[in-house]
C-alpha positions in Angstrom: 96.1 229.5 107.2 94.2 227.4 109.7 92.2 229.2 112.3 93.4 228.9 115.9 90.4 229.4 118.2 90.6 230.8 121.7 89.6 227.3 123.0 92.6 225.7 121.3 93.4 222.4 123.1 97.0 221.2 122.9 97.1 217.8 121.3 98.4 215.0 123.6 98.8 211.2 123.4 95.4 210.9 125.3 92.4 213.0 124.2 88.9 213.2 125.6 85.9 215.1 124.5 83.0 214.6 126.9 81.1 217.3 125.1 80.9 216.3 121.4 80.8 219.8 120.0 78.9 221.0 116.9 79.4 219.7 113.4 78.0 216.7 111.4 75.0 214.8 112.6 75.2 213.3 116.1 72.4 211.0 115.1 74.6 209.4 112.5 75.9 206.4 114.5 79.6 206.0 114.8 80.4 209.7 114.1 83.2 211.2 116.1 83.6 214.5 117.9 84.5 217.4 115.5 86.8 218.6 118.2 89.2 215.8 117.4 89.5 216.8 113.8 89.8 220.5 114.8 92.7 219.6 117.2 94.4 217.6 114.4 94.1 220.6 112.1 95.3 223.0 114.7 98.4 220.9 115.5 99.5 219.8 112.0 98.3 223.0 110.2 97.3 221.6 106.8 95.9 223.9 104.2 93.3 221.4 103.3 91.9 218.1 104.5 90.3 215.1 102.6 87.9 212.5 104.0 86.9 209.6 101.8 84.4 208.1 104.2 82.9 211.4 105.4 79.6 210.0 106.9 77.5 212.9 108.1 80.1 215.6 107.2 81.9 216.1 110.5 85.2 216.7 108.8 83.7 219.4 106.6 82.3 221.2 109.7 85.7 221.0 111.5 87.5 222.3 108.4 85.1 225.2 108.0 85.6 226.1 111.7 89.3 225.9 111.3 89.3 228.0 108.1 90.7 225.4 105.7 89.4 223.7 102.5 87.9 220.2 102.6 87.2 217.5 100.1 84.6 215.0 101.2 83.4 211.7 99.7 81.4 208.7 100.8 79.7 205.6 99.5 76.4 207.2 100.0 77.3 210.1 97.7 78.8 208.3 94.7 82.3 207.5 95.9 83.5 203.9 96.4 86.9 203.8 98.0 87.6 200.3 96.7 87.0 201.1 93.1 87.1 204.9 92.5 90.2 206.8 91.8 91.2 209.4 94.5 90.9 212.8 92.7 93.4 214.7 94.9 97.0 214.5 95.9 96.1 215.1 99.5 98.2 216.9 102.1 96.2 215.5 105.0 93.6 212.7 105.1 91.3 211.9 108.0 89.8 208.4 107.8 87.3 206.9 110.1 86.5 203.4 108.7 83.7 201.3 110.1 84.5 199.2 113.1 83.9 196.0 111.1 80.2 195.1 111.3 79.4 196.7 114.7 77.4 199.4 112.9 76.1 198.7 109.4 75.7 201.9 107.3 74.2 201.1 103.9 70.5 200.7 104.1 70.6 201.6 107.8 72.0 205.1 108.1 70.9 205.9 104.5 68.7 204.2 101.9 70.5 201.9 99.6 67.7 202.4 97.0 68.4 206.1 96.8 72.1 205.5 96.1 71.2 202.9 93.5 68.8 205.2 91.8 71.2 208.2 91.8 74.6 206.6 91.2 73.8 203.3 89.6 75.3 200.9 92.2 74.1 199.0 95.2 76.1 200.3 98.2 75.3 197.2 100.3 77.6 195.2 97.9 80.5 197.6 98.5 80.0 198.5 102.1 83.0 197.5 104.4 80.6 197.3 107.3 78.7 194.5 105.6 81.7 192.2 105.2 80.8 189.3 107.5 84.2 187.8 107.8 87.0 189.5 109.8 89.8 188.4 107.6 88.1 189.7 104.5 87.3 193.0 106.3 91.0 193.4 107.3 92.0 192.7 103.7 89.6 195.4 102.4 90.6 197.9 105.2 94.2 197.5 104.3 93.6 197.9 100.6 91.7 201.1 101.3 94.5 202.3 103.7 97.3 201.7 101.1 95.2 203.3 98.3 94.7 206.5 100.4 98.3 206.6 101.6 99.6 206.2 98.0 97.7 209.2 96.9 99.3 211.5 99.6 101.8 214.1 98.4 105.4 213.8 99.9 105.2 215.0 103.5 101.5 214.3 103.6 99.8 212.6 106.6 96.9 210.3 107.3 95.1 210.3 110.6 93.1 207.1 111.0 90.5 206.8 113.8 89.7 203.2 114.7 88.6 200.9 117.5 88.5 197.4 118.9 85.7 194.9 118.6 84.9 192.2 121.1 82.9 189.1 120.1 82.4 185.9 122.0 85.4 186.3 124.2 87.8 187.3 121.4 89.2 190.8 120.7 89.4 191.9 117.1 91.8 194.8 117.0 91.9 197.2 114.1 95.1 198.9 115.3 96.9 195.6 115.6 96.0 194.4 112.1 95.8 197.6 110.0 98.7 198.0 107.6 101.0 200.9 108.7 102.7 202.5 105.7 105.3 205.2 105.8 106.6 206.7 109.1 104.4 205.8 112.1 104.4 209.2 113.7 101.9 209.0 116.6 99.2 206.8 118.2 96.7 208.8 120.2 94.3 207.2 122.7 90.8 208.7 122.5 88.3 208.2 125.3 84.8 207.2 124.2 81.8 209.0 125.6 78.0 208.5 125.1 78.4 205.1 123.5 75.4 202.9 122.6 77.0 200.2 124.8 77.0 202.5 127.9 73.4 201.5 128.5 74.2 197.7 128.4 74.8 195.8 131.6 77.4 193.1 130.8 77.8 189.8 132.6 80.7 187.4 132.8 84.3 188.5 132.2 83.6 191.2 129.5 85.7 194.3 129.9 83.8 197.2 128.2 85.8 199.1 125.5 86.0 202.8 126.4 88.7 204.0 124.0 89.6 204.4 120.4 92.9 205.0 118.6 94.1 207.7 116.2 97.0 206.4 114.2 99.0 209.1 112.3 101.4 208.1 109.5 103.5 210.3 107.3 104.7 209.9 103.8 108.4 210.8 103.7 109.4 209.2 100.4 107.2 209.1 97.4 108.8 206.0 95.9 110.2 203.7 98.7 107.6 203.3 101.5 108.3 201.2 104.6 105.4 199.1 105.6 104.5 197.4 108.9 102.1 194.5 108.4 100.6 192.1 110.9 101.4 188.5 110.0 99.4 185.7 111.6 101.0 182.3 112.0 100.5 179.1 114.0 103.5 177.7 115.8 104.0 174.3 117.4 105.2 174.8 121.0 107.7 172.0 120.3 109.3 174.2 117.7 109.0 177.5 119.5 112.1 179.5 120.7 111.7 180.3 124.4 109.6 177.3 125.3 111.3 175.3 128.1 111.4 171.6 128.4 108.8 171.7 131.1 106.5 173.7 128.8 106.9 171.2 126.0 106.4 168.1 128.1 103.4 169.7 129.8 101.8 170.7 126.5 102.1 167.1 125.2 100.6 165.7 128.4 97.9 168.4 128.5 96.8 167.3 125.0 96.1 163.8 126.3 93.1 162.5 128.2 95.1 160.4 130.6 98.5 159.0 131.5 100.9 158.1 128.7 104.1 156.2 128.4 107.6 157.6 128.0 107.6 156.0 124.5 104.6 158.2 123.6 106.4 161.3 124.8 109.5 160.5 122.8 107.4 159.9 119.7 105.6 163.2 120.1 108.7 165.3 120.7 111.4 163.6 118.6 110.5 165.2 115.2 110.6 168.7 116.5 113.2 171.4 117.0 113.3 171.0 120.8 114.6 167.5 120.5 116.7 168.1 117.4 118.7 170.8 119.2 119.7 168.5 122.1 121.7 165.3 121.6 120.5 164.0 125.0 116.8 164.9 124.4 115.4 161.6 125.8 117.4 162.1 129.0 116.1 165.7 129.2 112.5 164.5 129.0 113.1 162.1 131.8 114.9 164.7 133.9 112.1 167.2 133.3 109.5 164.7 134.5 111.4 163.8 137.6 112.5 167.3 138.6 109.0 168.7 138.5 106.8 166.6 140.8 104.4 169.5 141.3 103.5 169.4 137.6 104.0 165.8 136.5 102.5 162.7 138.1 104.2 159.3 137.9 101.6 156.5 138.3 104.1 153.7 137.9 104.9 151.4 135.0 106.6 154.2 133.1 103.3 156.1 132.8 103.1 159.9 133.2 100.3 162.5 133.4 99.9 166.2 134.0 98.9 167.4 137.5 96.0 169.6 136.2 95.3 171.0 139.6 98.5 173.1 139.6 97.9 176.8 138.7 
């Protein structure tokens, strides 16, 4: 049975470990506090734990301290999650995937040539942290997620530690785009401490990221598995439910460099759902323009423009 230490910390929806604790190698970039894994073990009480991207062995140390068995694998030690079969039918999986390409692992944290010589493959070709494109990374991450979840025994759980990435004013969120199979049981917010970015002084409107997420999913049915998947789509505001006439007219005008005619507005809106749902759509456009003088400017001769100075 799992060992319950005297320093047992009740697991809550927000966790923080200012002192990392012992286990694994704190020089291995991206490693997490073993206290998190110890707390997950203490709360869920598995008899064994599997980690298929074990890095420096933090999960092994946490399992040993907790008195349970562990099965650890990694790309640097002969196991490729994308192509190798998972040997176990796990009861509990802890997975800490790379945060896209923020930290590259193969040939940085370990020598790719050593892996090539020992196991016969080049890890730089299989490393998720070396995928340059976000969409491809998400696709690979979700394949690895489903592969591990599929291997779970009935009633088994996966705890996935992941973070957000900010690049050039855009947030790339793993928690938003990771596939969520089975029963979504918990999402825990984990505070980050002693980050590499702590020593960087940011300028502009960059908000430093000081947290990670632990997503916990459970396999309740071995055959029929509910799955939550993020779906990206691009919608035209002229076809969107919830967009008001003011929003639609403003969007058309905002897309123009100067004043346009009513005829132009009619042409831009007529083919879309906003117009098709209203028999009197032309009248509605004119009413919208006339009733919102703070937003729309009439410069005579049936020409209209957007008042771009309005917040």
